[in-house]
N, C-alpha and C positions, 0 to 999 in steps of 0.2 A: 284390850281391844283398842284403846286409844292409840297405843303405840303401834299396833298393826295398821291402823288407818293412816297414821302419820307416815309410816314406812311406805305404804302403798301410794300415798300421795306424792312422796318424794321420788319414788320410782317412776311414776307416771310423768312427772315434770321432767325428769332427766331423759326419758325416752322421747318426749316431745322436743326437747332441746336438741337431742341428737339428730332427729329427723330434719329439723330446720338447718342445722349445721351440715348435714349430709347433702341436702338440696343445694345449699350455697356452694359447697365444695364441688359437686357435680357440675353446676353451672360455670364455675370458674375454670374447671378442667375443659369443659366444652368450648368456652370462649378462647382459651389458650390453644386448643387444637385447631380451631378455625383460623386463628392468626398464623399459626405455624404452617398450616396447609396453604394459605394465601402466599406466604413468603416463599415456600417451596415452589409453588407454581410460578411465581415471578422469577426465581432463580433458574428454574428449568427453561423458561422462555429465553432468558439471557444466555444460558449455556447453549441452547439450540442455535441462537443467532450467532454466537461466537464460533460454534462448530461449522456453521455454513460459511462464515467468512474465512476460516482457516482452510476449508476445503477449496474455496475459490483461489486463495493465495497459493496453495499447493499446485493447483492446475496451471496457474500462471507461471509458477517457477518451472514446472515441467516443460511448458511451451518455450520458455526462454532458454532452458538447457538445450532443447531440440534445435532452436535457431542457432545457438552458439555452436553446436556440433556441426550443423549444416555449413556454417560460415568457415569452420576449421577445415572441413572436407573440401569446400570450394577454394580455399586458400592454399591448398597443396601446390607446390611449385613456386610459392612466394617466399620460401625460406631465406632467400638472399635479398629480401627487400629491407629497406630502412626508411625511417621517417624523413620525409622531405618537406613537410609543411604541417603546421598545427594552427587551429583557430577555435574560436568559441563564439557562439551566437546566443544572445539572451532573449527571453520572452517576457511578455506581460503576464500578470497574475491570471491563472486559469485559461491561458491562451496558447495556441500553437500557430498563430499567424506570424508570417515573416514581415518584420517592419523594415524601415529604411536602413537602419544600422546593420541589421542582419543581412540585408541584400548586399551591402558593400563587402562584408566578410565572405559571403557565399560566392560573390563574383570573383574574389581573390582565389578561393578554392577552385572554382571552375576554370579560371585561367591557368592555374598551376596544373590541373589535370589535363587540360588541352596541350600544354607544353610537354607533358610526360604521358604519352599515349598508353604506356604499360602500367600506369599507376592505378591504385585502388584507394578508396576512401572508407574510413570507419566513422560512422555517425552514431553517437551515443546520446540518447535523450535523458534528461534529468529534471526533477521537480524539487520544490521546497517540501517541507514536511506538513503542509496544510492538507487536510483531507485524509481519506482512507488510503491505505497502501495499494489496494487493488486499483483504485481510481488513478493514483499517481503513476503506477506502472503503465496504465493505458495512456495517460497524458504524455508521459515521456516518449512512448512509442509514436504518438501523433506528432510530437515535436520533431523527432528524428525523421519521420516520414515526410513532413513538410520540407525539411532541408533537402532530402533526397529528391522529392518532386521538383523543387526549384532547380536543382542541378540538372535533372533530366530534361525539364522543359526549356530552360534557358541555354544550356550548353550541349544538349543531346547526349549526355553521358549515359552509357548503357547501364542498366540496373545490375548486371553481374559484376560491375566494378564498384558497387556501393553496398556496404554492409551496414544494416541498422539494427540497433538494439535499444531497449529501455532499461535504465537502472532505477527509474522512479525516484523515490526519496532516499535510496540506500547508500548513495555515495555523495554526500554533501561536500561542496567546495569549502564552505565556511560553517562554523558552529552556529546554532540558533541564536545565541546571545549577541553575536557580532553585529556591527552596524550594517544595515542593508543585506543581511545574510540571506533572506528569502529571495531577493531579486537576483543575487549572485548565483543562487542554486537553481534558478529557473533557466536552464541552459541546454544547449547541445554542444558537445565536444566533437570537433572534426580533426581527424588525423589522416593525412595522405601518405601512403607508403609507395615507394618506387624502387626499382632495381638499383643495386649498388653498381657504380661505374667501374 
């Protein structure tokens, strides 16, 4: 009888111990699932944000391709043209305002186009790598448009003679580690094409 009582007592103690361990394990699993769900939710938010950014960039790339195709179609008949002048205009950080140094270069471009009435100009806007790619494409476009507007206002150059596009941060002139690389990459490249003599 004593042995039976001792066995029953041991069995009761082991069942109580299992119940405590089971509750602890269940709580640990529940806490782990809550942490995992929170991390998954955060990752989903980041993924959704990245998908949205990728979608915007694809739309911008499509628009740029369309503009390039339009420029090629408008340029038909210019196969015998050659480069007659090139220049570069630099901009301040996050700006598309034409400064004094830029005016001098754009005046040279305008004079060259006046001397060559059949000429056309290619205006390509660039940025440094600061900021989002979509913003940089827009800023590059604004810089190119500023140069185009200057030439139109100051020299009366018709818009059909000026082709603008933005490369954003995609075609840097200098590598990020080089001295003053950012300021050199904030630019508009100007190329005037004229008929071969």
